[in-house]
N, C-alpha and C positions, 0 to 999 in steps of 0.2 A: 081162436081162429084168426084173429086179426094179425097175429105174428106169423102165420103159416107161410105167406109169400116170402117174408124175410128169411125164415128158416130154410126154405127151399133154396134160396140163393146162397145162404151160408153153407149149407150141406155141399152144394156143388163146388164152392170155393175151397172148402177144406179137402174134399176128395181130390181136387186138382193138385193139391199140395201133398197128396199121399196120406192124409190124415183120415182115420175112420171115426165117424161119429154115429150114434144111434139116437134118432128122435122117435119118441113114442107119443102118439096122440091118444087120449082117453076120451071116449064118448060115453056119456051117461044115459043116452036114449036107447030104447029097445032096438035090437038089430033090424027088426022089420021096418023101422022108421028111418033107416040110414041111407036111403037112395039119394037124398039131397046131399049128404056128406060125401058119398062116393063120386057124385058128379062134380062137386066143388074141388075135391082132392085131385081128381083127374084133370080138371080145367087149369089148375095152377102147377101141375107137374110134380105133385107130392105122392104119386102112386107107389113109390118105393119106400115110403115111411111106414113104420109099424103102427097099426091102429088096433086098439083094444076097446071092447065094450064092457063097461062096469055098471050093470043095472042094480047091483047090490051096494053101490057107493062105498066100496072098501077103500078106494083111493081118496075119496073125499075125507074119510076119517084119518087115513094114514098120513096125508099131507096137509091136513087142516084146511081144506079148500072151502072158502066162504063165497067166492064169486066165480062166474064163468070167466075164462081167460087167464086162469092161474098158470104161471110158468114156474117150473121147478127144474133146476140144473143140478145134476149129481156129478161128483168127480169119479175117477176110476175105481175108487174104493166104495162107491155107493153112498157117500155122505152128501147131504144137501149143502151146496156151497152158495146157492142163490135161489131166492123165490120172491115172487111178487103176486099181487092180486089185481093186476090191470094189464092191458095189452102192453107188451114190452117192445120198444123200438129196436130195430135191427142193430144199431150201433151198440146198444146195451147187451143184447144177446151175444154179439161178437166178443165184447169185452169179457163177459162172464164165461163164455165157452173157452176163450183163450186161457183164462185163469184155471179152468178145469183141466185143460190139456197140460198146463205147466205143472199141475200137481201130480201127474203120473209118475 
């Protein structure tokens, strides 16, 4: 969640350049407990991001998630080209997104 403001800025920057990106946030809490998430997302302008709820933890196993704040970047072919287990600074997100876009 700490990366979210930076992702919002990057999404706007890439869209201004005519580049389409899809960011997906995965929430592991029950949907009934997501009011705080909806308020936070709206407050930082991330309402157009795709959000999914995974109460069965399928993404945890698929991407080997060990900590909250895991970032996974996929290229156009769906291959993992970057992942970490800590909040990712905006400059690093940009660097890895650029690399994913170059692999198209």
